[in-house]
FIVEX-482263 format. One record per atom (N, C-alpha, C): residue number from 1; chain; atom name; x, y, z. Coordinates in steps of 0.05 Angstrom, whole numbers, plus 5000, padded with zeros to 4 digits. Example, Ala and Ser with C-alpha at 12.3 -4.5 7.8 and 13.67 -1.06 7.14 Angstrom:
BEGIN
<fido nufi="1" guke="A" pado="N" X="5264" Y="4886" Z="5156"/>
<fido nufi="1" guke="A" pado="CA" X="5246" Y="4910" Z="5156"/>
<fido nufi="1" guke="A" pado="C" X="5264" Y="4934" Z="5156"/>
<fido nufi="2" guke="A" pado="N" X="5257" Y="4955" Z="5142"/>
<fido nufi="2" guke="A" pado="CA" X="5273" Y="4979" Z="5143"/>
<fido nufi="2" guke="A" pado="C" X="5258" Y="5001" Z="5157"/>
This chain:
BEGIN
<fido nufi="1" guke="A" pado="N" X="3583" Y="8765" Z="3551"/>
<fido nufi="1" guke="A" pado="CA" X="3582" Y="8754" Z="3521"/>
<fido nufi="1" guke="A" pado="C" X="3594" Y="8770" Z="3503"/>
<fido nufi="2" guke="A" pado="N" X="3600" Y="8791" Z="3510"/>
<fido nufi="2" guke="A" pado="CA" X="3616" Y="8817" Z="3492"/>
<fido nufi="2" guke="A" pado="C" X="3652" Y="8807" Z="3488"/>
<fido nufi="3" guke="A" pado="N" X="3653" Y="8791" Z="3510"/>
<fido nufi="3" guke="A" pado="CA" X="3679" Y="8781" Z="3512"/>
<fido nufi="3" guke="A" pado="C" X="3687" Y="8755" Z="3483"/>
<fido nufi="4" guke="A" pado="N" X="3663" Y="8739" Z="3489"/>
<fido nufi="4" guke="A" pado="CA" X="3664" Y="8718" Z="3473"/>
<fido nufi="4" guke="A" pado="C" X="3667" Y="8724" Z="3444"/>
<fido nufi="5" guke="A" pado="N" X="3680" Y="8706" Z="3424"/>
<fido nufi="5" guke="A" pado="CA" X="3674" Y="8711" Z="3399"/>
<fido nufi="5" guke="A" pado="C" X="3653" Y="8715" Z="3384"/>
<fido nufi="6" guke="A" pado="N" X="3636" Y="8717" Z="3365"/>
<fido nufi="6" guke="A" pado="CA" X="3619" Y="8721" Z="3349"/>
<fido nufi="6" guke="A" pado="C" X="3606" Y="8689" Z="3345"/>
<fido nufi="7" guke="A" pado="N" X="3630" Y="8664" Z="3342"/>
<fido nufi="7" guke="A" pado="CA" X="3607" Y="8643" Z="3329"/>
<fido nufi="7" guke="A" pado="C" X="3618" Y="8626" Z="3360"/>
<fido nufi="8" guke="A" pado="N" X="3613" Y="8633" Z="3377"/>
<fido nufi="8" guke="A" pado="CA" X="3621" Y="8623" Z="3411"/>
<fido nufi="8" guke="A" pado="C" X="3589" Y="8608" Z="3415"/>
<fido nufi="9" guke="A" pado="N" X="3582" Y="8590" Z="3418"/>
<fido nufi="9" guke="A" pado="CA" X="3553" Y="8569" Z="3420"/>
<fido nufi="9" guke="A" pado="C" X="3546" Y="8576" Z="3451"/>
<fido nufi="10" guke="A" pado="N" X="3524" Y="8583" Z="3450"/>
<fido nufi="10" guke="A" pado="CA" X="3515" Y="8583" Z="3485"/>
<fido nufi="10" guke="A" pado="C" X="3522" Y="8557" Z="3495"/>
<fido nufi="11" guke="A" pado="N" X="3514" Y="8558" Z="3520"/>
<fido nufi="11" guke="A" pado="CA" X="3516" Y="8538" Z="3537"/>
<fido nufi="11" guke="A" pado="C" X="3498" Y="8519" Z="3538"/>
<fido nufi="12" guke="A" pado="N" X="3486" Y="8496" Z="3538"/>
<fido nufi="12" guke="A" pado="CA" X="3468" Y="8478" Z="3540"/>
<fido nufi="12" guke="A" pado="C" X="3446" Y="8482" Z="3563"/>
<fido nufi="13" guke="A" pado="N" X="3425" Y="8498" Z="3569"/>
<fido nufi="13" guke="A" pado="CA" X="3411" Y="8496" Z="3589"/>
<fido nufi="13" guke="A" pado="C" X="3411" Y="8466" Z="3606"/>
<fido nufi="14" guke="A" pado="N" X="3402" Y="8465" Z="3632"/>
<fido nufi="14" guke="A" pado="CA" X="3405" Y="8442" Z="3648"/>
<fido nufi="14" guke="A" pado="C" X="3376" Y="8438" Z="3647"/>
<fido nufi="15" guke="A" pado="N" X="3352" Y="8453" Z="3647"/>
<fido nufi="15" guke="A" pado="CA" X="3333" Y="8451" Z="3643"/>
<fido nufi="15" guke="A" pado="C" X="3314" Y="8475" Z="3624"/>
<fido nufi="16" guke="A" pado="N" X="3293" Y="8466" Z="3615"/>
<fido nufi="16" guke="A" pado="CA" X="3280" Y="8486" Z="3600"/>
<fido nufi="16" guke="A" pado="C" X="3248" Y="8482" Z="3607"/>
<fido nufi="17" guke="A" pado="N" X="3230" Y="8504" Z="3611"/>
<fido nufi="17" guke="A" pado="CA" X="3208" Y="8512" Z="3614"/>
<fido nufi="17" guke="A" pado="C" X="3192" Y="8520" Z="3589"/>
<fido nufi="18" guke="A" pado="N" X="3180" Y="8506" Z="3576"/>
<fido nufi="18" guke="A" pado="CA" X="3160" Y="8519" Z="3558"/>
<fido nufi="18" guke="A" pado="C" X="3135" Y="8525" Z="3566"/>
<fido nufi="19" guke="A" pado="N" X="3122" Y="8542" Z="3558"/>
<fido nufi="19" guke="A" pado="CA" X="3094" Y="8558" Z="3560"/>
<fido nufi="19" guke="A" pado="C" X="3082" Y="8560" Z="3525"/>
<fido nufi="20" guke="A" pado="N" X="3057" Y="8567" Z="3523"/>
<fido nufi="20" guke="A" pado="CA" X="3039" Y="8574" Z="3502"/>
<fido nufi="20" guke="A" pado="C" X="3042" Y="8607" Z="3507"/>
<fido nufi="21" guke="A" pado="N" X="3038" Y="8618" Z="3481"/>
<fido nufi="21" guke="A" pado="CA" X="3035" Y="8644" Z="3488"/>
<fido nufi="21" guke="A" pado="C" X="3022" Y="8650" Z="3465"/>
<fido nufi="22" guke="A" pado="N" X="3000" Y="8672" Z="3467"/>
<fido nufi="22" guke="A" pado="CA" X="2997" Y="8683" Z="3442"/>
<fido nufi="22" guke="A" pado="C" X="2975" Y="8704" Z="3461"/>
<fido nufi="23" guke="A" pado="N" X="2963" Y="8720" Z="3443"/>
<fido nufi="23" guke="A" pado="CA" X="2953" Y="8747" Z="3453"/>
<fido nufi="23" guke="A" pado="C" X="2926" Y="8738" Z="3462"/>
<fido nufi="24" guke="A" pado="N" X="2920" Y="8718" Z="3469"/>
<fido nufi="24" guke="A" pado="CA" X="2893" Y="8706" Z="3489"/>
<fido nufi="24" guke="A" pado="C" X="2906" Y="8697" Z="3508"/>
<fido nufi="25" guke="A" pado="N" X="2921" Y="8690" Z="3517"/>
<fido nufi="25" guke="A" pado="CA" X="2934" Y="8674" Z="3540"/>
<fido nufi="25" guke="A" pado="C" X="2930" Y="8692" Z="3569"/>
<fido nufi="26" guke="A" pado="N" X="2920" Y="8672" Z="3588"/>
<fido nufi="26" guke="A" pado="CA" X="2916" Y="8689" Z="3617"/>
<fido nufi="26" guke="A" pado="C" X="2940" Y="8677" Z="3627"/>
<fido nufi="27" guke="A" pado="N" X="2958" Y="8706" Z="3627"/>
<fido nufi="27" guke="A" pado="CA" X="2978" Y="8686" Z="3648"/>
<fido nufi="27" guke="A" pado="C" X="2974" Y="8684" Z="3675"/>
<fido nufi="28" guke="A" pado="N" X="2953" Y="8701" Z="3690"/>
<fido nufi="28" guke="A" pado="CA" X="2945" Y="8691" Z="3711"/>
<fido nufi="28" guke="A" pado="C" X="2935" Y="8671" Z="3720"/>
<fido nufi="29" guke="A" pado="N" X="2926" Y="8646" Z="3697"/>
<fido nufi="29" guke="A" pado="CA" X="2910" Y="8621" Z="3700"/>
<fido nufi="29" guke="A" pado="C" X="2931" Y="8596" Z="3725"/>
<fido nufi="30" guke="A" pado="N" X="2920" Y="8589" Z="3750"/>
<fido nufi="30" guke="A" pado="CA" X="2924" Y="8578" Z="3762"/>
<fido nufi="30" guke="A" pado="C" X="2943" Y="8560" Z="3759"/>
<fido nufi="31" guke="A" pado="N" X="2919" Y="8543" Z="3739"/>
<fido nufi="31" guke="A" pado="CA" X="2932" Y="8521" Z="3733"/>
<fido nufi="31" guke="A" pado="C" X="2952" Y="8513" Z="3701"/>
<fido nufi="32" guke="A" pado="N" X="2947" Y="8529" Z="3690"/>
<fido nufi="32" guke="A" pado="CA" X="2966" Y="8531" Z="3666"/>
<fido nufi="32" guke="A" pado="C" X="2983" Y="8542" Z="3657"/>
<fido nufi="33" guke="A" pado="N" X="2987" Y="8568" Z="3681"/>
<fido nufi="33" guke="A" pado="CA" X="3018" Y="8579" Z="3680"/>
<fido nufi="33" guke="A" pado="C" X="3033" Y="8580" Z="3705"/>
<fido nufi="34" guke="A" pado="N" X="3017" Y="8586" Z="3725"/>
<fido nufi="34" guke="A" pado="CA" X="3025" Y="8594" Z="3754"/>
<fido nufi="34" guke="A" pado="C" X="3038" Y="8557" Z="3764"/>
<fido nufi="35" guke="A" pado="N" X="3024" Y="8542" Z="3767"/>
<fido nufi="35" guke="A" pado="CA" X="3037" Y="8525" Z="3779"/>
<fido nufi="35" guke="A" pado="C" X="3050" Y="8504" Z="3753"/>
<fido nufi="36" guke="A" pado="N" X="3051" Y="8505" Z="3732"/>
<fido nufi="36" guke="A" pado="CA" X="3077" Y="8497" Z="3727"/>
<fido nufi="36" guke="A" pado="C" X="3101" Y="8500" Z="3729"/>
<fido nufi="37" guke="A" pado="N" X="3101" Y="8548" Z="3725"/>
<fido nufi="37" guke="A" pado="CA" X="3128" Y="8551" Z="3731"/>
<fido nufi="37" guke="A" pado="C" X="3135" Y="8552" Z="3754"/>
<fido nufi="38" guke="A" pado="N" X="3119" Y="8549" Z="3782"/>
<fido nufi="38" guke="A" pado="CA" X="3124" Y="8543" Z="3806"/>
<fido nufi="38" guke="A" pado="C" X="3136" Y="8520" Z="3808"/>
<fido nufi="39" guke="A" pado="N" X="3130" Y="8497" Z="3802"/>
<fido nufi="39" guke="A" pado="CA" X="3137" Y="8462" Z="3798"/>
<fido nufi="39" guke="A" pado="C" X="3168" Y="8467" Z="3792"/>
<fido nufi="40" guke="A" pado="N" X="3169" Y="8483" Z="3767"/>
<fido nufi="40" guke="A" pado="CA" X="3201" Y="8482" Z="3750"/>
<fido nufi="40" guke="A" pado="C" X="3216" Y="8501" Z="3766"/>
<fido nufi="41" guke="A" pado="N" X="3210" Y="8519" Z="3774"/>
<fido nufi="41" guke="A" pado="CA" X="3221" Y="8540" Z="3796"/>
<fido nufi="41" guke="A" pado="C" X="3236" Y="8524" Z="3818"/>
<fido nufi="42" guke="A" pado="N" X="3214" Y="8504" Z="3831"/>
<fido nufi="42" guke="A" pado="CA" X="3215" Y="8491" Z="3854"/>
<fido nufi="42" guke="A" pado="C" X="3237" Y="8464" Z="3846"/>
<fido nufi="43" guke="A" pado="N" X="3240" Y="8460" Z="3824"/>
<fido nufi="43" guke="A" pado="CA" X="3251" Y="8441" Z="3815"/>
<fido nufi="43" guke="A" pado="C" X="3282" Y="8439" Z="3810"/>
<fido nufi="44" guke="A" pado="N" X="3280" Y="8470" Z="3798"/>
<fido nufi="44" guke="A" pado="CA" X="3309" Y="8480" Z="3787"/>
<fido nufi="44" guke="A" pado="C" X="3327" Y="8488" Z="3820"/>
<fido nufi="45" guke="A" pado="N" X="3317" Y="8500" Z="3835"/>
<fido nufi="45" guke="A" pado="CA" X="3319" Y="8514" Z="3859"/>
<fido nufi="45" guke="A" pado="C" X="3323" Y="8500" Z="3880"/>
<fido nufi="46" guke="A" pado="N" X="3300" Y="8472" Z="3888"/>
<fido nufi="46" guke="A" pado="CA" X="3310" Y="8441" Z="3904"/>
<fido nufi="46" guke="A" pado="C" X="3299" Y="8458" Z="3925"/>
<fido nufi="47" guke="A" pado="N" X="3277" Y="8470" Z="3930"/>
<fido nufi="47" guke="A" pado="CA" X="3266" Y="8492" Z="3951"/>
<fido nufi="47" guke="A" pado="C" X="3233" Y="8484" Z="3949"/>
<fido nufi="48" guke="A" pado="N" X="3215" Y="8488" Z="3965"/>
<fido nufi="48" guke="A" pado="CA" X="3192" Y="8491" Z="3965"/>
<fido nufi="48" guke="A" pado="C" X="3181" Y="8528" Z="3967"/>
<fido nufi="49" guke="A" pado="N" X="3167" Y="8534" Z="3949"/>
<fido nufi="49" guke="A" pado="CA" X="3163" Y="8562" Z="3933"/>
<fido nufi="49" guke="A" pado="C" X="3127" Y="8570" Z="3949"/>
<fido nufi="50" guke="A" pado="N" X="3114" Y="8549" Z="3954"/>
<fido nufi="50" guke="A" pado="CA" X="3090" Y="8551" Z="3971"/>
<fido nufi="50" guke="A" pado="C" X="3089" Y="8572" Z="3999"/>
<fido nufi="51" guke="A" pado="N" X="3068" Y="8589" Z="4001"/>
<fido nufi="51" guke="A" pado="CA" X="3063" Y="8601" Z="4020"/>
<fido nufi="51" guke="A" pado="C" X="3053" Y="8582" Z="4049"/>
<fido nufi="52" guke="A" pado="N" X="3063" Y="8590" Z="4069"/>
<fido nufi="52" guke="A" pado="CA" X="3041" Y="8566" Z="4087"/>
<fido nufi="52" guke="A" pado="C" X="3029" Y="8602" Z="4110"/>
<fido nufi="53" guke="A" pado="N" X="3019" Y="8573" Z="4125"/>
<fido nufi="53" guke="A" pado="CA" X="3009" Y="8593" Z="4161"/>
<fido nufi="53" guke="A" pado="C" X="3028" Y="8587" Z="4174"/>
<fido nufi="54" guke="A" pado="N" X="3020" Y="8609" Z="4201"/>
<fido nufi="54" guke="A" pado="CA" X="3046" Y="8604" Z="4214"/>
<fido nufi="54" guke="A" pado="C" X="3052" Y="8580" Z="4225"/>
<fido nufi="55" guke="A" pado="N" X="3029" Y="8566" Z="4240"/>
<fido nufi="55" guke="A" pado="CA" X="3032" Y="8537" Z="4250"/>
<fido nufi="55" guke="A" pado="C" X="3052" Y="8520" Z="4237"/>
<fido nufi="56" guke="A" pado="N" X="3045" Y="8523" Z="4202"/>
<fido nufi="56" guke="A" pado="CA" X="3057" Y="8509" Z="4192"/>
<fido nufi="56" guke="A" pado="C" X="3088" Y="8511" Z="4195"/>
<fido nufi="57" guke="A" pado="N" X="3099" Y="8533" Z="4197"/>
<fido nufi="57" guke="A" pado="CA" X="3134" Y="8545" Z="4193"/>
<fido nufi="57" guke="A" pado="C" X="3138" Y="8534" Z="4215"/>
<fido nufi="58" guke="A" pado="N" X="3119" Y="8541" Z="4236"/>
<fido nufi="58" guke="A" pado="CA" X="3124" Y="8532" Z="4263"/>
<fido nufi="58" guke="A" pado="C" X="3136" Y="8498" Z="4265"/>
<fido nufi="59" guke="A" pado="N" X="3118" Y="8484" Z="4257"/>
<fido nufi="59" guke="A" pado="CA" X="3123" Y="8452" Z="4251"/>
<fido nufi="59" guke="A" pado="C" X="3147" Y="8449" Z="4235"/>
<fido nufi="60" guke="A" pado="N" X="3148" Y="8462" Z="4219"/>
<fido nufi="60" guke="A" pado="CA" X="3171" Y="8458" Z="4193"/>
<fido nufi="60" guke="A" pado="C" X="3200" Y="8463" Z="4215"/>
<fido nufi="61" guke="A" pado="N" X="3208" Y="8485" Z="4231"/>
<fido nufi="61" guke="A" pado="CA" X="3219" Y="8496" Z="4241"/>
<fido nufi="61" guke="A" pado="C" X="3236" Y="8475" Z="4273"/>
<fido nufi="62" guke="A" pado="N" X="3210" Y="8458" Z="4271"/>
<fido nufi="62" guke="A" pado="CA" X="3221" Y="8440" Z="4288"/>
<fido nufi="62" guke="A" pado="C" X="3222" Y="8415" Z="4279"/>
<fido nufi="63" guke="A" pado="N" X="3214" Y="8400" Z="4248"/>
<fido nufi="63" guke="A" pado="CA" X="3217" Y="8385" Z="4243"/>
<fido nufi="63" guke="A" pado="C" X="3230" Y="8383" Z="4216"/>
<fido nufi="64" guke="A" pado="N" X="3240" Y="8394" Z="4211"/>
<fido nufi="64" guke="A" pado="CA" X="3259" Y="8395" Z="4184"/>
<fido nufi="64" guke="A" pado="C" X="3286" Y="8421" Z="4186"/>
<fido nufi="65" guke="A" pado="N" X="3302" Y="8414" Z="4173"/>
<fido nufi="65" guke="A" pado="CA" X="3332" Y="8419" Z="4180"/>
<fido nufi="65" guke="A" pado="C" X="3335" Y="8453" Z="4162"/>
<fido nufi="66" guke="A" pado="N" X="3318" Y="8447" Z="4145"/>
<fido nufi="66" guke="A" pado="CA" X="3308" Y="8468" Z="4111"/>
<fido nufi="66" guke="A" pado="C" X="3288" Y="8479" Z="4119"/>
<fido nufi="67" guke="A" pado="N" X="3280" Y="8503" Z="4118"/>
<fido nufi="67" guke="A" pado="CA" X="3250" Y="8519" Z="4129"/>
<fido nufi="67" guke="A" pado="C" X="3249" Y="8523" Z="4092"/>
<fido nufi="68" guke="A" pado="N" X="3219" Y="8529" Z="4084"/>
<fido nufi="68" guke="A" pado="CA" X="3219" Y="8533" Z="4060"/>
<fido nufi="68" guke="A" pado="C" X="3230" Y="8564" Z="4068"/>
<fido nufi="69" guke="A" pado="N" X="3227" Y="8577" Z="4036"/>
<fido nufi="69" guke="A" pado="CA" X="3237" Y="8611" Z="4031"/>
<fido nufi="69" guke="A" pado="C" X="3214" Y="8625" Z="4047"/>
<fido nufi="70" guke="A" pado="N" X="3191" Y="8616" Z="4036"/>
<fido nufi="70" guke="A" pado="CA" X="3164" Y="8629" Z="4055"/>
<fido nufi="70" guke="A" pado="C" X="3172" Y="8634" Z="4087"/>
<fido nufi="71" guke="A" pado="N" X="3173" Y="8616" Z="4103"/>
<fido nufi="71" guke="A" pado="CA" X="3179" Y="8612" Z="4129"/>
<fido nufi="71" guke="A" pado="C" X="3207" Y="8631" Z="4134"/>
<fido nufi="72" guke="A" pado="N" X="3225" Y="8616" Z="4122"/>
<fido nufi="72" guke="A" pado="CA" X="3249" Y="8633" Z="4135"/>
<fido nufi="72" guke="A" pado="C" X="3250" Y="8668" Z="4121"/>
<fido nufi="73" guke="A" pado="N" X="3233" Y="8677" Z="4103"/>
<fido nufi="73" guke="A" pado="CA" X="3234" Y="8707" Z="4100"/>
<fido nufi="73" guke="A" pado="C" X="3207" Y="8728" Z="4117"/>
<fido nufi="74" guke="A" pado="N" X="3183" Y="8702" Z="4132"/>
<fido nufi="74" guke="A" pado="CA" X="3162" Y="8718" Z="4139"/>
<fido nufi="74" guke="A" pado="C" X="3164" Y="8706" Z="4173"/>
<fido nufi="75" guke="A" pado="N" X="3159" Y="8685" Z="4170"/>
<fido nufi="75" guke="A" pado="CA" X="3152" Y="8674" Z="4197"/>
<fido nufi="75" guke="A" pado="C" X="3174" Y="8672" Z="4215"/>
<fido nufi="76" guke="A" pado="N" X="3200" Y="8663" Z="4215"/>
<fido nufi="76" guke="A" pado="CA" X="3219" Y="8673" Z="4230"/>
<fido nufi="76" guke="A" pado="C" X="3230" Y="8696" Z="4235"/>
<fido nufi="77" guke="A" pado="N" X="3215" Y="8709" Z="4214"/>
<fido nufi="77" guke="A" pado="CA" X="3237" Y="8740" Z="4219"/>
<fido nufi="77" guke="A" pado="C" X="3213" Y="8764" Z="4238"/>
<fido nufi="78" guke="A" pado="N" X="3193" Y="8747" Z="4238"/>
<fido nufi="78" guke="A" pado="CA" X="3171" Y="8759" Z="4240"/>
<fido nufi="78" guke="A" pado="C" X="3151" Y="8773" Z="4230"/>
<fido nufi="79" guke="A" pado="N" X="3152" Y="8772" Z="4204"/>
<fido nufi="79" guke="A" pado="CA" X="3136" Y="8790" Z="4189"/>
<fido nufi="79" guke="A" pado="C" X="3116" Y="8774" Z="4176"/>
<fido nufi="80" guke="A" pado="N" X="3103" Y="8756" Z="4191"/>
<fido nufi="80" guke="A" pado="CA" X="3080" Y="8736" Z="4183"/>
<fido nufi="80" guke="A" pado="C" X="3052" Y="8761" Z="4186"/>
<fido nufi="81" guke="A" pado="N" X="3028" Y="8746" Z="4184"/>
<fido nufi="81" guke="A" pado="CA" X="3000" Y="8751" Z="4190"/>
<fido nufi="81" guke="A" pado="C" X="3000" Y="8771" Z="4226"/>
<fido nufi="82" guke="A" pado="N" X="2997" Y="8784" Z="4224"/>
<fido nufi="82" guke="A" pado="CA" X="2984" Y="8796" Z="4247"/>
<fido nufi="82" guke="A" pado="C" X="2959" Y="8787" Z="4256"/>
<fido nufi="83" guke="A" pado="N" X="2955" Y="8776" Z="4279"/>
<fido nufi="83" guke="A" pado="CA" X="2938" Y="8759" Z="4290"/>
<fido nufi="83" guke="A" pado="C" X="2917" Y="8781" Z="4304"/>
<fido nufi="84" guke="A" pado="N" X="2888" Y="8774" Z="4297"/>
<fido nufi="84" guke="A" pado="CA" X="2865" Y="8783" Z="4314"/>
<fido nufi="84" guke="A" pado="C" X="2850" Y="8765" Z="4321"/>
<fido nufi="85" guke="A" pado="N" X="2825" Y="8773" Z="4329"/>
<fido nufi="85" guke="A" pado="CA" X="2805" Y="8762" Z="4342"/>
<fido nufi="85" guke="A" pado="C" X="2791" Y="8755" Z="4323"/>
<fido nufi="86" guke="A" pado="N" X="2781" Y="8764" Z="4303"/>
<fido nufi="86" guke="A" pado="CA" X="2770" Y="8761" Z="4279"/>
<fido nufi="86" guke="A" pado="C" X="2779" Y="8742" Z="4257"/>
<fido nufi="87" guke="A" pado="N" X="2809" Y="8745" Z="4254"/>
<fido nufi="87" guke="A" pado="CA" X="2820" Y="8719" Z="4245"/>
<fido nufi="87" guke="A" pado="C" X="2831" Y="8690" Z="4264"/>
<fido nufi="88" guke="A" pado="N" X="2824" Y="8699" Z="4283"/>
<fido nufi="88" guke="A" pado="CA" X="2829" Y="8672" Z="4300"/>
<fido nufi="88" guke="A" pado="C" X="2790" Y="8652" Z="4294"/>
<fido nufi="89" guke="A" pado="N" X="2779" Y="8676" Z="4294"/>
<fido nufi="89" guke="A" pado="CA" X="2753" Y="8655" Z="4295"/>
<fido nufi="89" guke="A" pado="C" X="2749" Y="8643" Z="4269"/>
<fido nufi="90" guke="A" pado="N" X="2752" Y="8659" Z="4252"/>
<fido nufi="90" guke="A" pado="CA" X="2745" Y="8654" Z="4218"/>
<fido nufi="90" guke="A" pado="C" X="2774" Y="8617" Z="4211"/>
<fido nufi="91" guke="A" pado="N" X="2793" Y="8628" Z="4224"/>
<fido nufi="91" guke="A" pado="CA" X="2814" Y="8606" Z="4218"/>
<fido nufi="91" guke="A" pado="C" X="2802" Y="8573" Z="4241"/>
<fido nufi="92" guke="A" pado="N" X="2790" Y="8581" Z="4259"/>
<fido nufi="92" guke="A" pado="CA" X="2772" Y="8561" Z="4279"/>
<fido nufi="92" guke="A" pado="C" X="2750" Y="8547" Z="4260"/>
<fido nufi="93" guke="A" pado="N" X="2729" Y="8574" Z="4249"/>
<fido nufi="93" guke="A" pado="CA" X="2712" Y="8558" Z="4232"/>
<fido nufi="93" guke="A" pado="C" X="2716" Y="8541" Z="4207"/>
<fido nufi="94" guke="A" pado="N" X="2743" Y="8545" Z="4191"/>
<fido nufi="94" guke="A" pado="CA" X="2759" Y="8535" Z="4179"/>
<fido nufi="94" guke="A" pado="C" X="2754" Y="8510" Z="4179"/>
<fido nufi="95" guke="A" pado="N" X="2766" Y="8503" Z="4199"/>
<fido nufi="95" guke="A" pado="CA" X="2783" Y="8486" Z="4210"/>
<fido nufi="95" guke="A" pado="C" X="2816" Y="8480" Z="4211"/>
<fido nufi="96" guke="A" pado="N" X="2825" Y="8499" Z="4221"/>
<fido nufi="96" guke="A" pado="CA" X="2853" Y="8506" Z="4206"/>
<fido nufi="96" guke="A" pado="C" X="2859" Y="8517" Z="4239"/>
<fido nufi="97" guke="A" pado="N" X="2851" Y="8521" Z="4254"/>
<fido nufi="97" guke="A" pado="CA" X="2867" Y="8524" Z="4279"/>
<fido nufi="97" guke="A" pado="C" X="2843" Y="8509" Z="4307"/>
<fido nufi="98" guke="A" pado="N" X="2857" Y="8501" Z="4326"/>
<fido nufi="98" guke="A" pado="CA" X="2838" Y="8488" Z="4343"/>
<fido nufi="98" guke="A" pado="C" X="2833" Y="8514" Z="4368"/>
<fido nufi="99" guke="A" pado="N" X="2801" Y="8513" Z="4368"/>
<fido nufi="99" guke="A" pado="CA" X="2785" Y="8532" Z="4399"/>
<fido nufi="99" guke="A" pado="C" X="2803" Y="8528" Z="4420"/>
<fido nufi="100" guke="A" pado="N" X="2817" Y="8542" Z="4437"/>
<fido nufi="100" guke="A" pado="CA" X="2830" Y="8542" Z="4461"/>
<fido nufi="100" guke="A" pado="C" X="2818" Y="8543" Z="4489"/>
<fido nufi="101" guke="A" pado="N" X="2789" Y="8555" Z="4473"/>
<fido nufi="101" guke="A" pado="CA" X="2776" Y="8570" Z="4501"/>
<fido nufi="101" guke="A" pado="C" X="2763" Y="8550" Z="4516"/>
């Protein structure tokens, strides 16, 4: 920016994300701030920024050519959740996994 003349206009942005800001704003509100920001970034980056379980990443690896960043950074590099008996039991009770015994 220092190399441009003082009257040089800034380039027009391709996309704009407007947010409400005041001293009472809860920046961690999922539906008011986090979800719209995530959708805006997903639209700009043309990718999926959600978090996934290891089984979902496994299915993505076999059914899609491009994995979401969460799966690329965690599941493929073996940095996901370490399984335990308690975690598996909780996932079976929640209906996320099938009981294989």
